[in-house]
N, C-alpha and C positions, 0 to 999 in steps of 0.2 A: 528639752521640750517640756512644755508647760501642760499639765494634767487640767483635765476639766473638772470644775467643783459645782456642786448643785446643793440648795437647800430643800428639803422636803420634810414630810410628815409620815411616821411609820404607820401603814394602814394594816399590816398583816407581819406577826412573828411565829407562825405556827411551825414553820420549818425550822429544824436545827441549824445553828450557825447562820442563817439567812432572815433578812428581812426586806419585806416589800415596801418600798418608799414611794410616796405619790409626790410628784414635782409639777406645781402648776406655772405656766409661762404666760405672760401678756405680750400678744404682739400686735401690731398694726397692719389691717390689710394693704397691701401695696398699691391697689387701685383705688378701694373705697374709703381707706384711712379709718375704718372702724376697729374698734378694739375687740379683739379675739382673745379668750381665754383658752388655752390648751392645757390638757393634763397628760402626764406619762408615768406609768408606774416602772421602776427599776426594781430589780432584786440585787440587793447589796449584801456583801460578805460581812456578817456580825460575829467574829470569832469567840467573844465572850457571853453571847446573849444576852448584852446589856440594854438592849432596847426594849421598850415597851409599846403597846399601842398608843398612839397618840402623841408620841415623842417626836420633836422637831430635830432632825439630824442634819450634817452636812457628809455628803458623800462625794468620792473622787473616782475616775475613772482609772482603771488597772487593767493587767493584762487579763485574758480571759481565765477564769477559775472553773467553770463548767460550761455547759451548751448555752445557758441563758445569763449567767452571772459574770458581769464585767465591771462592777461598781464594789467598794468597800466604804464601809462606814468610818470617817475619820473623827468626828467629833459629835457629842450629844449637847445640843445648844440649850434645850429645855425639856423639863418633864411633865408630863401630865398624868394626873392620877387616873386610874380606870373609873372611879365613881363620877368623875366630871364629864365623862364622855358617855352620853346615852347611847348613840347609835353610830356606826361607822359611816352611815350615808351623810351625817351633817358635816364630816369631814372631808368627804369627797367633793362636796359642792364647791366649784373654783371661785364663786363670787363670795361666798361667805369666808374662805380662807385665802388670805393675801399674805404674804412674808414681805 
């Protein structure tokens, strides 16, 4: 069975061994063919607490680890320094953030 993998940006790491990852998807409306941006937050298991705010990470679906946690962080693609990020709101904007 192939596991689902997604790439997203870390928007919160305040919980121990858990990071909240924002994943943006771009889809086309089936009837009107307009491009729609969707964003979803996933709670992902981060066993060593290596992720910082603004890091771009790859997550993979796994067995349920808790009530809301069903993803695990596989790879840290890039790091962002905390000084380069002024506000979290700039990260959450789907138009400005495209992977």
